[in-house]
C-alpha positions, -999 to +999 in steps of 0.1 A: -407+054-331-409+062-294-391+039-270-409+033-237-392+049-207-389+016-189-367+003-217-344+033-218-307+022-215-273+030-228-255+004-249-217+003-245-196-023-262-226-044-271-238-047-235-268-030-218-258-006-190-283+004-164-293+041-161-276+041-126-243+031-142-247+055-171-250+084-146-214+079-137-203+107-160-168+122-159-146+108-131-112+121-121-088+096-103-057+106-085-026+088-099-002+090-070+036+090-076+044+056-063+040+022-080+013+005-059-010+036-061-004+041-098-013+004-104-045+007-085-054+040-101-050+025-136-070-006-126-098+017-114-097+038-145-100+008-168-128-009-149-148+023-143-145+032-180-152-001-196-172-018-169-194+011-157-194+035-186-176+063-168-156+089-186-126+081-163-094+102-164-062+100-143-049+132-128-015+137-109-018+133-071+000+129-038-013+123-003-015+157+013-024+179-018-050+153-031-067+149+003-068+187+008-081+193-027-109+167-023-121+184+010-118+220-002-126+218-040-144+185-044-117+171-068-104+147-078-134+123-074-113+093-062-081+088-043-075+051-048-046+047-023-047+073+005-024+067+035-049+082+059-030+085+091-012+116+079-044+135+073-069+116+094-084+148+110-090+163+076-107+132+062-128+128+093-139+164+090-147+159+053-168+128+060-187+146+089-194+175+066-206+152+038-178+162+014-160+129+014-169+092+017-145+064+026-151+034+002-129+010+021-094-003+024-072-003-007-047-024+012-068-047+032-042-056+058-029-020+059+006-006+052+031-027+070+064-018+088+087-038+109+121-052+117+129-081+093+153-110+088+156-132+057+133-162+054+163-185+048+177-176+083+144-185+100+142-217+080+175-228+096+168-213+130+131-205+139+141-186+170+153-158+147+117-149+140+117-134+176+136-105+191+148-128+218+164-151+192+179-121+174+195-108+206+208-143+215+224-147+181+235-111+177+270-120+165+255-135+133+246-100+121+280-085+113+283-047+111+294-038+075+323-017+088+333-036+120+331-074+124+333-070+161+299-053+162+265-063+151+246-043+126+210-031+125+200-014+092+178+016+100+158+039+079+178+065+059+186+098+076+159+124+070+130+099+066+103+099+092+107+062+098+143+068+111+127+083+142+105+052+149+132+027+141+157+046+163+132+047+192+124+010+189+162+002+187+165+021+220+134+005+236+146-030+227+180-023+242+197-037+211+229-017+219+233-038+251+235-069+228+263-054+206+242-038+179+250-005+162+227+014+139+237+013+102+225+042+081+221+029+045+223+065+032+192+062+009+163+040+001+183+025-028+211+018-003+188+000+020+173-021-008+208-028-021+219-040+013+191-065+014+198-076-022+235-081-014+227-103+016+203-125-004+228-129-032+253-143-007+227-158+017+242-138+045+227-126+078+207-093+076+186-075+102+169-042+098+138-020+091+116-022+060+081-017+049+054-031+026+040-031+001+073-029-018+090-047-047+119-055-023+097-077-001+081-092-032+115-103-046+131-112-013+112-133+012+116-119+046+101-126+081+089-098+103+105-102+138+081-106+166+088-084+196+064-103+218+047-071+227+018-067+204+010-033+188+003-004+211-011+023+188-012+050+214+024+044+224+034+044+187+015+076+179+025+096+210+061+084+216+076+060+191+071+084+162+083+114+181+119+127+180+112+141+216+103+107+230+127+101+259+115+068+272+102+047+243+084+014+251+085-017+230+057-020+205+052-036+172+043-012+143+005-009+141-008-013+105-011+020+086-046+028+074-046+028+036-080+037+022-099+045-010-116+079-005-141+095-028-160+128-029-196+125-016-209+138-050-193+108-068-206+083-042-241+096-047-243+099-084-224+067-093-237+042-068-227+011-087-192+023-094-188+033-058-199-003-049-170-016-069-146+006-049-161-008-017-151-043-028-118-036-044-087-042-022-053-059-023-034-078+003+002-068+010+016-102-001+000-099-035+009-063-040+045-071-031+046-097-059+030-073-083+055-046-075+083-070-080+069-077-115+066-040-122+102-034-112+116-064-131+097-053-163+102-015-158+064-012-163+044+019-158+010+019-142-009+013-174+012-017-183+010-030-148-028-027-150-030-048-181-008-075-166-029-076-134-063-077-151-052-104-176-033-126-152-053-122-119-089-126-129-096-146-098-087-116-077-106-088-095-138-106-108-154-109-073-152-071-071-177-067-099-209-083-113-208-109-140-220-083-166-193-058-157-166-085-157-177-095-193-174-059-205-140-055-189-127-087-204-140-077-238-121-044-236-090-062-224-091-085-255-088-054-276-056-042-260 
């Protein structure tokens, strides 16, 4: 028996899928080598596969090689968490040449950097949420090797953020208030210094970034410099090792986007629409990353935890029909 063209559809998991969704086809998704990106990549894979009928596959990725490959080779189809500032010119060129399309922000409030103090210190003395308060109470922040000095924990040697943290230390004239830079030696050393302070409820002052498990487990307050964020100053001087006269500026948010190939955006319009809506706030991602670390979970396990326990977050990203298909697939895990 012939089926009228108007009724043609694809049935997946007992639900009708529109032809536009069925056209999704094979989709490759970059699985970056850090926890937040891997979580998002696995969430995208599961939702695209079970909600939109895509043949979704994860492929290894990293910021520079993935961005370059998408521009030059048209693959992978999706980079779920691309820190765009480091290759902005290439992305802009790819968009202008209709090779790439930016779906939206994967971290809606951007990647976050700053100088931080523990929440418990601010609860006792609200002035410590400001750089003026920090400078006035410098003696609280004992240097780990010399009690007569105050300690500021900077970024580990060799990391790019060591340059910006050092320039802002200089711009804020923290040395005049008795502070000395403390090199933690490694990322683990910096995280360990924070954990040690929280265990003892001691004073701590230093650089950190989000989203991270550390800021998910340990409630910190970003110190206000009273300057606002000057992106031009930050890009041209704060981040430069040759900057001789750095000025005070807060860290501007880092642009963290979901980027796809133009061919994917055109052939899979409904799936692309999901990516346009999908995004996480730093505070929520911090908590998720803390759960990942505590449970030693990989991206796939983290995806299952998120989809099963945070329906209120992800359901608005999709239609009622897609949500039903995703939940049915989750029930089978």
